[in-house]
N, C-alpha and C positions, 0 to 999 in steps of 0.2 A: 370642191367642199369647202364651205365657210367655216372658219375656225369658231368656236364659241366655248364661253365659259358660264356655268351656271353657279348661282350661289345668291349670297346677301351682301349688300352694301354695309361696310362697317363704320368708315368715318371719311370725313372730307380733310384733305389736307389744303386745297386751294380751290377757290370758285369764285368767278367773276358775276357780272350782271348779264354777260352774252350768253350764260349758262354752260360755260366751260368749266371742266371739273379735273382734279386731280385727287385721287382717293384711294381708300384701302378697300379691296372686295375679297371676301371669304368665299373660296371656290369648294363646290361639293361636288361638281361634275364638269368634265369637258371630252372633246372628241379629238383632241389633239395630244399625242403622246409626249410632245415636247413639255406640255403643260400638266401632265398628269402628276409630277411631283409636288403640285400646288395644291392638289385635292385636301381637304382638311385644313389648308393653311391659307394664307393672305398673300395678295399679290396687288402691286400699286397700277392703278389704271388712270388713263387720260381719255376726253371725249366731250362731247356735248349733250346735255340731258336737259329735258324739262323740269323733271323734278326727281328726287331719291329719297327713299326712306329706309331704314333698318328694319323694317317689319315685312316688306315684302320679298319674294325671290325673283331674280332677272335672269334674263339671258343676255349676256353680252357678246355680240358678234364684231370679229375683228382680228387682230393679229397681234403676236408676242413681238416686241421689238427691244432694243438694247440702247438705252440712252446711255451716251458716253459718261454722264456725271452721275446719274441716278440708278444705273443699272437695268436689269429687266422689267418692263412695263407691257400691260397688256392696253392697247391702243384701240378704243372702241368706235366702229364705224356707224352701228345702230344698236339698238337694244328693245327688249319688251319686258314686260311685267308678265311673270308666269301666274296664271291662275291656278290655285290648288285645286286638285281633283280629289273626289272623295277618298281614293286609296291612299292619296297622301296624307290627308288628315287620319287616317286610320294609324298609318304607320307612324306619324309623329307622336299619335297616342299611346302605342304599344312600346315607344322608345323613350317616353316621359319620365321613366324612373320608377313608375308604379310596379312595372314586372322585373324583377333582378335577374339578370343572365339573358334579356332580350335586348339585343343592340340593333343597329340598322340592318345589318345583313340579314339577320334573322327573320326581323319585322317584315322586311321586304318579301322575304322567301315565302312566308306565311300568307301576306296580302297577295302576291301574285299568284298562289295556288287556291286560296279561298274566294278571292274578289272582295266585291262591296258587302257581301254578307259575313265578312271574317268575324265579326264579334258575336253576331247570332250563332254561328256554326260552334266557335269555341265554348260559348255557353251550353249549347243544347248537345252538340257532337264530338267533345273533344278529343275523341280517339281519331279522330279524321287528321289530326295533325302528325301523328305517327309516321304518315307517309311522306312528310317533308323533310327532305335531307338537310341533317343538322341540328333538328328539334329533338330535345331528348324527353324523356318521360317527366324527368323534373321540371324541364321548361312548361311542359304541358299542364302538369299540375298548379304550377304559378300562376300561368295565365288564366285557367279556368277559376282558381279560388280567389284570385284579387279580383278577375272581372265579376265574379259573384257578389263582391263586397260593392262593387261600383254600379252594379246593374241598374240600379236606379239614376245613376249621375251618367253615365256614359252617352245617352240620348242627349242630355243637356250639353255635356262637354262637346260632342260633335256638332251641336247647332252653333256652340260658340265658336269653334273651330271654322265652321264653315262661312259664320260672320267675317272672319277674317283673324280672329285671335289665336295666340300660340296656344300650344297645349299647356304649357306652364302657366300663362295667364288663364286659359279657362279654367284650370283646377283651381286656382286663386279665388277666381269669381265665384264658382260654384261652391266653394268652401265658405265664402262669405254669404252668398243669399241662399244657398240650397234649392229648395224646390221654387223658390219665388224668382230664380234666376231670369227666366223668360218674361215673367211679368213686368219686372223692373226694367229691363232693358227696352222693352217695347214702349214702357210708359216715359222713360228719361235716360237714355244710355249714358248721358253726361254725368248722373249721378255716382257713376262707378268712380270719378276722379275724386270725390269728397270720401268716399266710403273704402276705398281701397288704396292703400300706399303703392307707388311705383305705376299708377295708371295715370298717365300725362294726359293733357288736352289734345296735344299733337296726335297721339296713338288713336285716342277715343274718336276723334274728329275725322281721320282718315277712314276709319272702321265706318263710322256712322254716313258719311258720304257715299263710300261704295258700296253701301247697303240701301241708298235710295233717299236718305232723310234730306230735306230741303235746305239750301244755304240761308233761310231767313226765318228757321226754325226758331221758336223764342228760347228752348232750352238751349239750343247751340249759341244763341246770342249772349244769353246770359253767363254761359260757361265761358265763352270767348273773353267777356270783360273782365271776369275774374283771373283767367289766364294772362292777360295783357297787364292787370295789375301787379300780379306776381313776378312777370317778366321784367316789367320796368323796376320794380323793388330790388329784383336780384342783380340787375344790370347796372343799375346807378345808386342804389342804396337808399332811396327814398322811402320813409313812412306814410305818405300820402302823396295824391294826385290831383290834378284839376279835371274837370270834366272835359275840356279842350284837349288834355293829353290822350284821354281815354277815346274821344272821339276820332282824335289822328289816327291812332292805330289800329281801332276797330275795322276799318273797310279793308287794312291790309292784310289782317287775319282772316275774315269772313269771305274776302272777295265781292262783297256788296256793300253798298251804301245803306246807313240804317236812320232813319229820319226820326224815330220816337226813342231816342238813347234816354230821357228823363223818365220814362215809363219802366223801362228795364233797371235803371238804376233805383228807381224807389220800389220795384219789386224785391230787387236783390237785398235791400234794407229791409224790407219787412220779412226776408226769409234768413234774416240776422247774418247774412254773409259779407255785407259791407257796412260801413259807418259813414255817416254824412254830416259833417260840422261846418256849416255854411260854406264855402267854397273848396272846403278839403275833403277828399274821398279817401276813406282808409279800408283795407280789408279788416274785418272784424278781429282775426286773430292778432293784426299789428297793433291795431288802437288798443285793445286788451293788455297787451304785452307793454305798451308803453304807460298805460295807466296803471299797471302793478308796480312797474320799477319805480314810478314817481311816488306812489303811496307808501310803498314799503321803504324806500331810502329816506323819505321825508319824516316818516314816523320814528324810524332807527335814531335819525341825525337829533330829532327833538326830543328824545329820552332823556331824563334826568342823568347829568353825569355822575360817574362813580367817583368818590374819593377815598383815598387813601394815604396815610401819611408816611408810608415807608416806601412810597413810588423812588424818590430820588435816591435814597440809599441803597435800595434793590437795584437801580439802573446802575449804581456806581460798581455794586457787585458783580453785575453782569459784564461790566466793561473788563474788571480785573479779571474775570472768568475766561472771557474769550479774548481777552488781552487785545483791546480795540479800546480807542477813545473817540465817542461820538462827538460830531461837532453840534451846534445849538439847535438846527433845524431835526437834525436825525434824532436827537434826544428827545425835542418836542414830538415828533412823529410817534415815537416808541412809547411815550407817555399817553398821548392821545388815543393810541390803539387800544389801551386799557381803560381809560375814562370815558370815552365815547363808544356808542355802540355801531355807528357808521362813521369811517374814515376814508378819505382819499390820499394816498401818498404819490406824488407825481414828481418826474424830475428828469432830465437828460441822462446820457451815459456818462458813468463815472461818478455819480452823486452818491451810490451806495445803497441803491434800492433793495437789493438782494441780501446786503449784510443788515441792512435794518430788520428785515424779516427774521432773522435769526435773534435779534435783540428782543422783538416783539413775542417770540415764542417762548425764549426762556424767562421772560416778565411774566407771560401769563402762566407759565407752569410752576414759578418761584411763588407768585403769590398766592395761588390756588393750591400750592403744595402738593403737586402732582408727580409721579414717577413718569418717566419717558413712556413706559407702556400705557399708562392710563392717559396720558396725554393724547396719545393718538385716537382715543374714543372720544375726545372732546373738541378736537381741532382738526381742520381740515386744509391743507394746503393744496390749491388748485391751480391749474394752467390749461390755458386754451390747446397745446400741443404737446405730445409726448417729449419732445425735445427739451421745451421749457420746464416741463415738470420734472424731467431727470436732473436738469441744471439746478433747480431749487433744491432738489434732495442731496445734490452732491455739496451743496454751499451750506445747507441748515441741518443736514444729517437726520432730518425728518422726513419720512416718506411722502412726497406728493403724489398728485394723481391728475389726469386729465378731467376736465368737466364732464365729457361724455361718460368717461369709466365712473367717476363717482355717483352719477345719476343713473346708473346702469342702463344705457343705452340699448335698445333692441334693434338691430338693423333690419329685420324682416318688415317690421311695423312702423320704423322710425320713431319709436316713442320711449320715454323713459320710465324704469320700473320705479325709480325714486321720484314722486310727484306729490301733486296737494293731496293726494289720499294716501300716499305713503311716504311721510316726510323721513329725511335724516334726522337722527338724534344729535348730531354734533352742535357745539354751542357756539363754535367762533369759526369763522372762515376767512382765509387769506387767498384772495384771487390776484395773481401775478399776470403781467402782461394783458392787463384788462381793456387796452386798447383795441385788443383784437376780438373781444367778446361783441357779438352783434346783438340786436334786440331781442330776439328770438330766443337765444340761448341763454342770455341774462335773465329773461321771464322765467325760462324754464329751472334755472337754478334756483330761483326764489321761490318758485312753488315747492321746490324739493327741501327748501329749508323751513324750519319753525320762524314763526313770526318775530321771535325775541333772540334770533341768532344773530350774534356780533358779525359786522362784516368790515373787512379793510380790502379795498380797492388798491393795488399798485400798478402804475403803468407811466408811459411816456406818451402824452397827447400830441407831440411832434410827429408820431410815428404814422405808418398808415393806419386808416381806420378798417375795421373789420372787412372780411370779404362779404359776409351776409350783410343784410340791411341795417341801417341805423349808424349812430355815430354816440354810442352811449357815454363812454368816459368823456369825451371832448364836451358833450352837452352838460353832463353831471358838474364839471368843473366851470364852464362859462355860465353856468345859473348864479353862481356865487351865492347859492342858498344852503350849500352843504358845507361840512367841514373838510377843508384840503389843506394839507401841508406841501408847499413845493419846495423841494431840495435844489440849491442852486450850487452849492460848493462843491468841487470837484474831489472826489474821494478815490474811485479806482484809476489807477495806473498813473496818478499824480498830475501836476498841473502842466508838466511838459511835455505831454501826449500830443503828437500831430495828428493822431487819427480824431481824439476828442476835440481838439481845435477845429479841425475841419467840419467835423459834426456841427459845431455851434456856429461856426462859418456859414454852413448851408441855410442853419435856422435863421440866421440875420441876413440872408441873401446877399453875403460879401464873401465872395471866394476870390483869393489871390494867389498868382503863381508863386509867391514868394514862400508859401510855407510847404511846398512840394521837394522832394530831392534833395533837402537838407539834412535828414537824418535817415536812418534805417527803415524806421516804420512807416513812412509815407512815400510812396513813388508814382510819379504820373510819367506814362510813356505816350509822347504826342505821335500819331500816325494817321496814315488814311485808313478808310473804312477796310480795304482789302487787306491791309497789313495787321489788322486787328487779332485775327485767329493766329496767324504765324507768331504774333508777339505772346499771345497766351500759351500757345504750345512750348515756346521757349522757357517761359517761366515754369509750366508744368514740369518739364525736363529738370528744372531746379530742386523740385521737390517730390521727385518720382517715390522717393522712399518715406514720405511723410505718411503719418497714420490718416486714413482718409477721413476720420471726423475732424481734423484740424486744418484741412486745406479746402477751399470752395469757392468757385466761380460762381458770381450772380449776375443775372442779367433781366431785363424787364419783359423780353418777349420771346416766343417759341419760334417764329417764323422769321424769315430773312436772311440777308448775307451774314450779320452777328447775333443770329438768334439761339436761342438754347438748343434747339435741334442740331444744328449744324456745328455748333461748338462741341456738343456731346459726341457726335460722330468722329471728329477730329482728335479732341482730347483721349478717347476711349483706345485710339491706337497707340498713344504714349503710355497711357496707366496700365493697359490690360490689351495687348495686341493680340491677335489670332495666333492660337498656335494647335497643333495637331492634338495635343492631349487635352484640349479645352473645349467641352462640348458647348455650342451655341444654338439659340433659335431665333427666329424672326418673329417678332409681334408687333403689330401697331406700326410698321414701319420702321422698327429699330431692330439691330442685329444684339440679341442680349447674349452674354458670354459668361462662363464661370468665372468668377473673382470681379465682376463688375459691381461698380457703386450704383445704387438705386435709391429711389426716394419712394415712400408710400404715398399714394394720393387720395385714400378713402381710410374711414375709420373701420378696424376690424377687431371688435372689443373681445370676441370668443378667443382671439389669438394673441391678446394683448399687443396689438399692432394698432398705430394712430396715424392720421393724416400728417405728414411732414417727417417721419421717422425715417432715417436714413439707415442702411445696411448694405450688405454684399451678397452678391448671387453665391450661395454655397455649392450648390451643384444643379444641373441640369439632366433630365432624365428624358431621352429622344425615344419613347416606346410610343405604340400606336396611341395612346392617352398620355401626351407629354406631361411633366411635372417639372416644376422649378421650385428650389427651396431657396429661401433667403433666410440669412444670419442678421437679425438685429440684437447685436450686443450678446450674442449668446442665445436668444430667443429664436430657435429654428422654426421656420413656417412655410409650409406646404402650399403650393399655387397650382391649380390646373388651368386648363385654356379658358374657363369661364371667368377666371378672376385675374389673367395676365394684364388686362386694362387698369389693375388697382395699382400698377407700380410702372415706373420708367426709369430711364438712366438718371443720375444724379451728379456726374462730373461738374456739370452747370445746372443749377435749379433757377426758379424764378424769385424775384426780390420777396414777392407775397409768401411764396413756400418757406423763405428764411425766416420770418418774423418768429420771435422765441428761441432762436439759436443763436450760438456765439461759434465763432472760429478763429482759430490765431491766425490764421493767414487767407485774406480773401482778395479776389480777385474781380472786378468790375469794368466791362467794358462799357463805355459811354460814346455814343456816336449821334450824329444828328439824324439818322434814318429812325431811330427809335420814336422820333415824332412826339405824339400825345403822351408817352410815357416818361418823358422828360419832365418831370414837376418835383418839388421840393421834398414832399413828404416821401416819396418814392427814394430819392437819392440819400436822402438823410437815414431812412431806415436801412439801406443796404450798407452804407458806411458804418453805421452803428453794430453792424455785426462782426466787425473785426476788432480782435482783442490786441495782436502783438504787430501785425505787418498788413498793411493795404497797398493794393496796385489797381491805380486806373489807368486805362489804356483806350486812347482814341482821339477824340476832338475836344481840346480845352474849352472851346467856345459853347459845345454841347453842355459840359458842367456848369459853366456860368448861366446858361440859359435855364438850366434844371433848377439850380439854385434859386433863381429871381422868379420862378413860375409858381406862384402859389395858388394859381387859379385852377387847381385840380377840382373836379366836379362837386361843388358844395351840394352835400345830402340835406335833402329838406325833411326834418324831423320836428316833432313838437314835445319832447321831455324838457328842454330847457325851457320853454314856454309855459308848460304845465307847471311846472316847479315854481318860477316868478309868478305867475297869475292864477295858479290853480287850474285843475281839469275843469274843460268847459263842457 
């Protein structure tokens, strides 16, 4: 008997151009008793595949093997895609959540008994369900009543599931289009991508091709162009593209050559999907976002300056009140935050950017004679991440918020409730860590603010640019068309901080061994690649009792010998070893254990948890429906299997995820194996996360290479150009 596992492909861990995969597979069924424990869970698999996607159900044929390093894996010899039967669609519909109390077991019993006419029988003769074991009168009433509500829709939902959509997606599509669903899909199935959030090109394209659409269908080609422009934008951060770039990627997406690209681009321009400016091709949303940013900041910058004879004396009073003496540039920044409607404050670590914000807030409050309670109605302190917002709150004693929370982001629709039609009433916004804010998010923020709202941007232009597309802070500063105060005098930690000195050496591409191992705050441990994790482990043993917020390992990559995944696996055994009284759960290839340190990967505004927040696993409940409770500084949030992928272990985190955070002690492995990730802005950002002590471990030449490498991918944007030359 050939052993099989049935289920769905979750994600790839590794794949190469020969089709070899190592990945994670969620098991729904198997014929091998040894594998039965994996039903409802995931297992690592290996094998050769033509292609895999996370929409289809697969049968993997092979055997269970025990890898000496990675444990149990399913070695796939052959596989096939399982074509859904009609009864499978009905079972999925019954277990979609529309019918409380009907799980997969009961749904399967009903469909096994009633067959393909299940839904018709439930509607017309629900009493037939009484004879089915395990089905109660309450179940029958719920099935009949709810199905009656959906009588007009379930045929359309069945039509959609037959096309290949999940029941969840089918419900989403039906609720968007109602009775027009069939006609819209038959006319242009790719319109779903524009109309419904979470409908991606690859998902729609696979369904379209499986249902007979031709590869050269015009709607498919146009949707592919938009998909390519979005993908290139998100991958490389560009605002616009050349026709040659689009032409290069198009056959790789479509599987065919396109000879009349100009015609399709012209049609997309007429459809208001793209904007063409000479040889630059923009997505309409990106072009509009850049134009909004340029117009708003230019207008605010050119507004008449406010005068007030009491500014100097008020600032002196603030210095006495806060027991601070500001230097010349800091005092200039505080004054201009009041006299100008737009200001950028930039500077490296230790120049007192956060301290200045406290002075700016006090000046605004005192000049306007506001109580602290009234102040919060007039002013908004914002940051891109929850950790950064918390840090500002702790420093200024005024509550700060993430941009997403301030704009009341709606996860289900990926929209903001505070927008151009429902603007915030705040009169003054201070945005910290503004180098992290991408073009789209900055434009969304401006849409939600009144045109005359004062804005101060605070940030370090030498840090990593935003994860999303654009390079907003850099472009604004480089244009030299806006009011900028650059802080150069060291404030935090004093002039003798070796960590800050290293940061400036990295900025100047001039790192020397002489700065290391001469004082307690800065250590370099040179070792081979294979010795990096053992050295990290030794350091971890030193700080095993430290608060989890104060100690952090930062690395640029997830995979590889010294990647985040392997570091987490090793360090977990030091900080939180396996114990009989600790529950644990496997998820996404990681073992999660009670008291583990974890990081949030997505925004969950309803639970007041945001991308980059760090917490602990409070408890794991291993019931048939697993639950994991995370503790984010007293905010306990429940997770179920559907959102386990929203967090992961955080003993080591990526440098990108660390932006906006600071830690007392930071450990950074740096090896030549990181390759393309060794560049100046990345290592500078990592080093500036450390407040008291910094360890670098690995190859000193890799550090020199990173400091000298200023050729990180240059983002093509036009904000700077439009500020200088005007919008074309």
